[in-house]
N, C-alpha and C positions, 0 to 999 in steps of 0.2 A: 288315743288311737294307736294301733300297733300294725307292724308289717310294712311292706313296701309295694307300691303300685307299679312303678316303672323300673325296670332294670335294662338299661341299654335298649330303649325303645327306638326303632328305626322305621321310618315310613316316608314315602313321598306323598305330599298332600297337594291337591290342586286348589289354588286360590283364584277365583274368577275363572278366566279362560286361559291364562298364559303364565302364571307364576307358580313355581314349585318351591316348597319349603321342606327342609330336612329337619325332622323333629328328633331330638336326641335327649335322653335323660339317663342318669346314672343311679346306682344304688343310693337310697337314702335310708337313714335309720329313724329319724323323727320327722314328722310333717312340719313344713315351714313355708313362709311366704317372705320374700325379700326382693329388694330392688337394688341393682348395682349403680355405680356412678354414672353410667350412660343411660339410666332410666329403664333398663330391661327388667321385666317382672319375672321372677323365678318362683314356681310353685312346686314344692315337693310334697306329695300327698300319699297317704296310704289308702288302699282299696279303690277309691274313686275320686275324680275331680268333677264336681257338679257346679256349673256356672249358669245362673239364671234358669235353673231347672234342666239344663242340658248336660248329659254325661259326655264330658269332653273326649275321653278315650274312645268311646263307642262312635262318636261323631268323626273322629280322626280315621277310624277304621272304615267308616262308610265313605269317606272322601278319598281313600287310598287309590292311587292310580296304579293299576296293574300293568306290568310290562313283561317282556321275555325274561328280565332279570329276576322276576319272582320265582322262576324255575331255572335251574342250572342243568344243562344237558351233559350226559355222559354216554359214550358208546359202550354197549355190552359186547357186541360182536359185529363184525362186518363180513362174516363168513356164512351168513344164512342166505343162500342164493335165491333171490326172488322172495324175500321175507314177506310172509302173508298174514301172520297172526302171532300174538304173544299173550301170555297169561302168567299169573303169579300164584304160587302156592308153596307152602313149606314142605318140600319133598323129602327132606332128611330129618325132620322133626328136631331142628336145633333152635327153633324160635325165630328164625329169619325166613322171610318169603323169598324163595328162589324164583327164577324166571324160566319159562318154557317158550319155545319158538316152533313155528311151522314154516318151512321154506319150500316154496312151490317148485323151484327150478332144479333142486337137488334131491327132492323127495325126503327131506330130513325132518324128523321130530327130535329136538335137542333140548337140553336144559343147562342152566348156568347156576352154579352154587353161589349163594349169597354169603360172602365172607364176613358180613356183619359190620363192615367199616365203609360201606358205600361202594365197595368193589366186588366184582363177580369173577368167577373162575372162567377159564377158557371153555369153549363149547364142548359139551359131553353128549355124544350122539346116542339117542335111544333107538332110533331106526333110520334106515335109508330106504325103506320099502313102502313109504307112503307116497306113491307116485303122483306128483301134482298136489302136494300137501297144501291144503287151503285153510285149515282151522285146527287149533289145539285147545284143549280144555283139561282141567284136572278135577277129580272127585274120587271119594273113597267108594269104589264100586263093589268091593268084596267084604266090606265091613270089618277090616282088620286094623283100622286106625291109621292107615297110611293113604296118602293121596295118590291115586292111580292117574294115568294119563290117557286121554282120548284124542283121536285124530279123525279128521275128514279129509279124504284125498280125491281130487277131482278126476285125475286121469285113469285111476284104477277102480273108481266107483266104490271105494271102501270106507266103511266106518269101522274103526279098530280101537283096541285098548291095549295098554301095557301095564302089567301088574308091578306095583312098587314093592320090592322085596324088603324095604325098610332100612337098607344099608347103602342107599345111593345108587343102587342098580335096579334095572327093570327087566321084565320078561321080554321075550321076543314078541313080535306083533301077534295079537289075538284078534282075528277078524270077527266082527259082529255081523256084518253083511258086506257083500260085494254087489249088491243090487240097488245101490243109491247112485243112479246114473248122473255123473258130474257132481259128486258129493262136495258140498261147499261149506256147510255149517254143522256143528255138533254141540250138544249141551246135555247136561245131566240133571234130573229132578225126579223125585219120588212121585210118579204120576198116578200110581194105584194105591198109595197110602199103605204099603205093606212093610215099610221100613227099609226098603232097598232102593237105591238110586237107579232109575231107569235111564235110557238114553234116547235122545231126540236127534233127528237129522233133517236137513234141508238139502235137496239135490236139484241142481239147475236144469239138467238135460231131460229129466222125466217129470219136472214140475211137481215134485213130491215132498210132502211133509209126512214124516213117519216116526214111529217109536218102536223100541225094543225092550220088552219086559225083562227085568233083571230077575233071574230065577233064584238068586240068593246063594248060588254055589259057584260063582265065577263064570256062569254061562248066561246067555241071553236068548230070548225067543227069536223066531224069524221075524222079518219085517212086518209091522202092523201099520197099515197106511191110514193116516188121518185125512189127507187131502191130496188130490192130483189136480187141483184147480189153482195151484200157486205157480203161475207161469214164470219160468226162470227163477226158481226159489233160491234166494241168496242168504237168508238169515232166519234162524229159529231161536226162540227163547221161551222160557216158562215162568209164569207168575200168576198168582191168584188175583184175577182181575175183577171178580164179582163177589169176593169176600165170603166164599162158601167153604173155605179151607182146602180146596182142591186146586193144585196148580193147573192153570189153563195154558194154552199154547198160543204163541204169537209168531207171525211170519211176515217177511218182506219179500215181494217179488217184483222184478223190474219189467216183466212183460205181462200180458193178460190184465191190463188195466192199471198197472203201477200201484199195486195194492199193498196196504198194511191191513192185516186181517187177524182175527183171533178165532179160537176153537174152544168152546166151553167144555170143560172136563165134567162128564156126567157122574163121576165118582165110582164107576164100575169098570173102568178100563176102556170106555168108549168116549168119543168126543162128538160134539155137535158138528153140523155142516159149517162151512166157512162163514164167519160173520165179518163183513167188510167194515173197517173203520174209515178208510179213505181210498179213493182211486186217484188222488191228486198228488201222489208222491212220485214224480216223474223219474223213473229209473231207480226205484227203491232198492237199497242195498243192505240196510242194517236196521234192526229194531231192538228196542230195549224198554224196560218198564221200571219206573221209580215214582215215589210220591213227590211230585214236583211242587204241589201247592199246599202240602201239610194238612190235607183234609182226611187222611186215613185211607184213601183209595190210591191204588197204583195207577199212575198215568202212563201213557205210551209215548215213546220217542222214535223218530225215524231220521235216517239220512238218505237222501236221494241225489244221485249224481248228475242227472240231466237238467235239473233245475237248481242245482247248487244249494240245496235247502236242508237245513236242520229244523225240524218242526216237532211240536208236541201236541197231544190230544188229551184234553182233560177228561178224566173218568168221572162220570156223573154218579157213580156208585150203584147203578142199576143195570150194568152191562152195556150202557150206551156211552158214547164218547162224543166230544165236541168236534167241530170241523177243525182242520189243521190250523194251528197257531204257529206262525213262522217265528223261529228264533233268529235265523239268519238266512239270507239268500246269497251270501258272499263266500260260501265255502265251495270253492271251485272243484267240481267233480267230487262232492261229498260221498265218502264211502263207508265210514264207520262212526257210530255214535255210542256214547257211554254216559253214565250219570254217577256223580260222587260229590260229596261235600268237600271241595278243594280249599275253601277258606275257613273251614271250621266255625261257621256261623249258625249251624243247625239247619241250613237250607241246602237242598241237593242241587248242585251245579251240573252243567252239561259240558261234555268233552267231545271233540270231533277230530277226525282225520280226513283230509281232502287231498286227493292225489294230483289234481290239476294245478294246484298252487303250492304243493309240497309242504302243507301246513298242518301242524297240530295246534289246536286252539281250544279255548274254553269260554264259557258264557256264564257270568255270575248270576245266580238266582237272587233277585231282589226281594224275594219273600212275599210278593204280592201277585204272583202269576206272570210277572214280566222278567226279562233277562237283559243283561248288559249287552252292548255290542261285542263283537268278537275280540277276545284278548288272545293275542298270538303267543304261543309258547315257543314255537320254532317254525322257520320256513326252510329249514335245511334237511327235512326228511324227504329225500328224493323219491317221489311217487308214494306219498304217505298213504298207507293202506289200512292201518289198524291203530286204535287207541284204547287204552285201558288205564285204570288207576288202582294203586295199592301202596301201602306204607312199606317201602323197600329199605328204609334206613332206620326204622324203629324210633322215629322221633315224634310220633303221634299225629302227623298229618299225612295226607294221601299224596303220593308222588304219581307221576305219569309214565306210562310205557308206550312205546310206539314200534311198529314194524313198517319199514319202507322198502319197496320192492327194487327200485333201480340201483340203490346203493347197498343192497343186501344187508341192511342194518337193523339190529334190535338196539334200541336206545332207551335210556330212562332220564327223567328230568326231576331233579330233587326239588321238592316244594319247600321254599324258604319263607313261606307266609308266617309260620309260627315263630320263626326267628325274628320277624319284624316287630312282634309284640310280646317278647319274652325277655 
């Protein structure tokens, strides 16, 4: 046998209900089994340790007790007044994911250069003209290979974009529409399969889900309304929910029935009427889609603030969804939900931000359609408003980003999970 299995393996393991064991191993060159004078058994093995048919390392991983120390928090800025949204994209094409922020109280869309060593630059303002900035997103809107920036701003009803010049600078604000009354959410997807990324919006005060066709020359169509039955539309997302290769549209609205709904993409630039997934998401604020049960279909996730709930809806593969399956009802004033494989086990985990308890938390996907109880990353995100995941330190695992409104903070949390088993 050749190679080494464990190199400084570190993990907390729960034994019974109250004992914690620190497991540590060091580099070994040759496999061996030995017993010291005190009767301690040492096993140095290559590739795997199998005891009575059980893969010991995999079992240790499954017994790991996750705690805030699994993630280490760092502040990127405390100058994003009323921080409302964050996103990550490589804006300067240096191979590192930079960070974007939207801050509601100062109307700013800004970015922070990733220095590649776990540190970020000071705030670099893209615009201060997004009045009541609520959401920021990045996508290559003009097909030049650079990630452009999108914003939704509540107080001026604007969906706008900012062209990336490719040298760390951006154009002035280019307004796509000023008719999204109370604009709250923005997203980009190729909705008409023409090779150009179109833009989606959700606007609270006119209950509207709409899209804007990308003309392919840096301009967009006027607003094309998908629905006006999304009372207090908080969130919009696009994903192929019925496996027909067209991105469908998802929405969350906190009035008009507390709905999570979707709109089938007909493939010709039109969408079906609203198809309700649930009316039991009390105060629905956020929606996302991911394959949570590894069956090849994209399931739906929601965060709802009045019932403190993170829930998912199993996609049956035929355009129908299960009733809500609660992941937690302990996320006080849940406002944001996201999905990512945070422990690198091949299962998509769930991430949440809840402003009532200032918490960023995650829920480990057990791989059988169930999730762990809430695993807290931090309770120091004052009025936690938004959560996202991306590999910010290029170590191969997904870190966490947050925006919290009362402390004007954009923060990131380095995922140390891979360090525990490497």
